[in-house]
C-alpha positions in Angstrom: 85.3 196.4 202.6 88.8 196.6 203.9 90.2 193.8 205.9 91.5 196.3 208.5 87.9 197.2 209.2 87.0 193.7 210.3 88.1 191.3 213.1 89.8 188.4 211.5 90.4 185.3 213.7 92.0 182.0 212.7 90.5 178.6 213.7 92.8 175.8 214.8 91.0 173.2 212.8 91.3 172.7 209.0 88.6 173.5 206.5 87.4 170.2 205.1 88.5 169.6 201.6 85.7 169.1 199.2 86.4 166.6 196.5 85.7 168.0 193.1 83.8 164.8 192.2 81.0 165.9 194.5 80.1 168.5 191.9 81.4 167.0 188.7 78.9 164.2 188.1 75.2 164.4 188.0 72.3 162.4 186.3 72.1 163.1 182.6 70.8 161.5 179.4 73.3 159.2 177.8 73.5 157.7 174.4 75.7 154.8 173.2 78.0 155.8 170.4 79.1 152.2 169.6 77.8 148.7 169.7 77.2 147.4 173.3 80.2 145.1 173.8 83.8 145.2 175.2 86.6 146.7 173.1 90.2 145.8 173.3 92.8 148.5 173.7 95.4 149.3 171.0 98.8 150.2 172.3 100.8 152.6 170.1 103.1 151.0 167.5 105.7 153.7 167.9 106.9 155.6 171.0 104.6 158.5 172.0 104.7 161.3 174.5 102.0 161.5 177.2 101.5 164.4 179.6 99.7 164.0 182.9 98.2 167.1 184.6 97.0 167.3 188.2 96.6 169.8 191.1 96.8 169.7 194.9 95.5 171.9 197.7 96.4 172.3 201.3 94.5 174.4 203.9 96.9 176.3 206.0 94.3 177.8 208.3 90.6 178.3 208.4 89.5 181.8 209.4 86.4 183.8 210.2 85.8 187.6 209.8 83.4 189.8 211.8 82.6 193.2 210.4 81.5 196.3 212.2 77.9 195.3 212.0 78.6 192.0 213.7 78.1 189.9 210.6 80.5 186.9 210.4 82.1 185.3 207.3 84.1 182.1 206.8 87.4 181.8 204.9 90.6 180.0 204.6 94.3 180.5 203.9 95.2 177.9 201.3 98.2 176.8 199.2 97.5 175.4 195.7 99.8 173.9 193.1 99.2 172.4 189.7 101.5 171.0 187.1 102.4 168.3 184.6 104.7 165.4 184.0 105.7 164.5 180.5 106.7 160.9 179.7 107.8 159.1 176.5 106.6 155.5 176.3 109.3 152.8 175.8 112.0 155.2 176.8 114.0 156.0 179.9 112.5 159.1 181.3 114.4 161.5 183.7 111.3 162.3 185.8 112.7 165.4 187.5 113.4 167.0 184.1 109.9 166.3 182.8 108.0 167.9 185.7 106.6 171.5 185.6 104.4 173.3 188.1 102.8 176.6 189.2 102.0 177.4 192.9 99.7 180.0 194.4 98.6 181.0 197.9 95.2 182.5 198.5 93.0 183.9 201.3 89.5 183.0 200.2 86.6 184.6 202.0 82.9 184.0 201.8 81.9 187.7 201.5 79.2 189.1 199.3 80.9 192.5 198.6 84.3 193.5 197.3 87.5 193.2 199.3 89.9 196.0 198.5 93.1 194.3 199.7 94.9 192.3 197.0 97.2 190.4 199.3 97.6 189.4 203.0 100.8 187.8 204.3 101.7 186.9 200.7 98.3 185.3 200.1 96.2 186.7 197.3 92.8 187.7 198.4 89.7 186.3 196.6 86.1 186.4 197.8 83.1 184.4 196.9 79.4 184.4 197.7 79.3 180.6 197.7 81.0 177.8 199.5 84.6 178.6 200.3 85.9 175.1 199.7 84.1 174.6 196.5 85.4 178.0 195.2 89.0 176.9 196.1 88.4 173.8 194.0 87.2 176.1 191.2 90.4 178.1 191.3 92.5 175.0 191.2 90.6 173.2 188.5 89.3 176.0 186.2 92.3 178.3 186.5 95.5 176.7 187.5 95.1 173.2 186.0 93.8 174.8 182.8 96.9 176.9 182.7 99.1 173.9 183.3 97.4 172.0 180.5 97.9 174.8 178.1 101.6 175.1 179.1 102.4 171.4 178.6 100.6 171.5 175.2 103.5 173.8 174.0 105.7 170.7 174.2 103.4 168.9 171.7 102.6 165.7 173.5 100.6 163.1 171.6 98.1 162.8 174.5 97.2 164.8 177.6 95.5 163.1 180.6 94.0 165.5 183.1 93.2 164.1 186.5 89.5 164.6 187.1 86.7 165.8 184.8 87.8 168.1 182.0 87.3 171.9 182.4 84.9 173.3 179.9 87.5 176.0 179.2 89.5 173.3 177.3 86.7 172.4 174.9 88.0 174.4 171.9 91.5 172.9 171.9 92.0 170.5 169.0 94.7 168.5 170.8 93.9 165.0 172.2 93.0 165.8 175.8 91.1 163.4 178.1 89.8 163.6 181.6 90.7 160.8 184.0 88.0 160.2 186.7 89.1 157.7 189.3 86.4 158.2 191.9 83.2 157.0 190.3 80.0 158.0 192.0 77.6 157.5 189.1 77.7 155.3 186.0 77.3 157.1 182.7 76.0 154.0 180.9 72.4 152.8 180.3 71.2 150.5 183.0 70.7 147.6 180.6 74.4 147.7 179.8 76.0 148.1 183.2 77.0 144.4 183.1 79.6 145.4 180.5 81.7 147.1 183.2 81.8 144.0 185.4 82.7 141.8 182.5 85.7 143.8 181.3 89.1 142.2 181.3 92.3 144.2 181.9 93.1 146.3 178.8 89.5 146.4 177.7 86.9 149.2 177.7 83.2 149.7 177.5 81.6 151.2 174.4 81.8 155.0 174.1 78.9 156.9 175.5 77.8 160.5 174.7 77.0 162.5 177.8 75.0 165.7 177.7 75.4 168.8 179.8 76.4 168.2 183.4 76.3 171.8 184.8 74.4 175.0 184.1 77.3 176.9 182.6 78.1 173.8 180.4 74.6 174.0 179.0 75.2 177.6 178.2 78.5 176.8 176.5 77.0 173.7 174.8 79.6 171.4 176.3 79.0 167.7 175.6 81.3 164.8 176.1 82.2 161.3 175.1 83.1 158.9 177.9 84.2 155.3 178.4 85.3 153.0 181.2 88.7 151.2 181.2 89.7 148.1 183.2 93.0 148.8 185.0 93.6 145.7 187.1 92.4 142.2 188.0 89.6 141.9 190.4 85.9 142.8 190.7 84.1 145.9 191.6 84.2 149.5 190.4 87.5 150.2 192.1 89.3 148.3 189.3 88.1 150.6 186.5 88.4 154.3 185.7 86.2 156.6 183.6 87.7 158.7 180.8 86.2 161.5 178.8 86.8 163.9 176.0 84.8 166.6 174.3 82.3 165.9 171.6 83.9 168.6 169.5 86.2 165.9 168.3 85.1 163.6 165.4 83.8 160.3 166.7 86.5 158.4 164.8 89.2 160.4 166.6 87.4 159.7 169.9 87.5 156.0 169.1 91.2 156.2 168.4 91.9 158.0 171.7 89.7 155.5 173.6 91.5 152.6 172.2 94.9 154.2 172.9 94.1 155.0 176.5 92.7 151.5 177.0 95.9 150.0 175.6 98.3 151.9 177.8 96.7 153.1 181.1 96.7 149.7 182.8 100.5 149.8 182.5 100.5 152.8 184.8 98.1 151.4 187.4 99.6 151.5 190.9 99.8 148.5 193.3 98.6 148.5 196.9 102.2 148.8 198.3 102.7 151.9 196.1 99.5 153.8 196.7 96.5 153.3 199.0 94.3 154.5 196.1 95.5 151.8 193.8 95.0 150.8 191.1 93.1 154.0 190.1 95.7 156.5 191.1 98.1 156.1 188.3 101.8 156.1 189.1 102.7 159.2 187.1 99.8 161.1 188.8 101.0 159.9 192.2 104.5 161.0 191.4 103.2 164.4 190.2 101.1 164.9 193.4 104.1 164.2 195.6 106.2 166.6 193.6 103.6 169.3 193.8 103.1 168.9 197.6 106.8 169.3 198.1 106.6 172.8 196.6 103.7 174.1 198.8 106.2 175.2 201.5 106.6 174.1 205.1 103.2 173.7 206.6 104.3 174.3 210.2 106.3 177.4 209.3 103.4 178.9 207.3 101.0 178.3 210.2 103.3 180.0 212.6 103.6 183.1 210.4 99.8 183.3 210.3 99.5 182.7 214.1 102.0 185.5 214.8 100.2 187.9 212.6 97.0 187.3 214.5 98.6 187.1 217.9 97.9 183.4 218.7 
């Protein structure tokens, strides 16, 4: 199908953003890999370099298409950006020099066939047979954030922390990479040991748990993970902890080292309420990176006006 063969109209309301966590966690069998007790973190004895990777999305306009047969399809003009920030502990970091990013603009359409146009108003055209918003999240997470992670690895950081659950496309990398899940909707820990999370002190973690396949394509790829929970700040409740994960392709002793390292340093990056409404779970470097990425999405009002003029609104 060619876009000139359909009627394309923009809708004045935004497409609701779907949080990736709604599709990233699901009930699975879990096994403890350590004794059921709290473990203290181990800060590094020497300065190390840590990279944080994240991505942001912004819907410019929701659209719908009507073809010659009268069938309608939803879609959206979106701006996406992903990037990294590289910091050296116990050093003065020039944040602007340590930031890197990639930015893309897409017109994503829920259409079962093929779209012949490659670009509309500077937006790359992609189509999906599934949910538009979920597919946009897929592009951001599985394509752009994976690319940003591989790029920052060229700078040889000692640890890479990706905001959100790890993409299965990173499973064969030997570098220490962890996923940082701050919105917890399900506990990956046996019910008889859930008290361990509530009893954690700042700078402590739960035992490491082995998590089996979470998605169909992960089962096909045989993707399994190790995960643990870290206490970030004083207080009670799940909002004071975060879940971290890495792939089971790493030896368990290396996973233990990474778990102890993250437990010993992440609470230092925890944000305060006056710094971020998502405190303490939205870490300061990630918040800084998100702000930087959003500043490179372009002027939202101007982009909307360009789209409006193109479609005679």
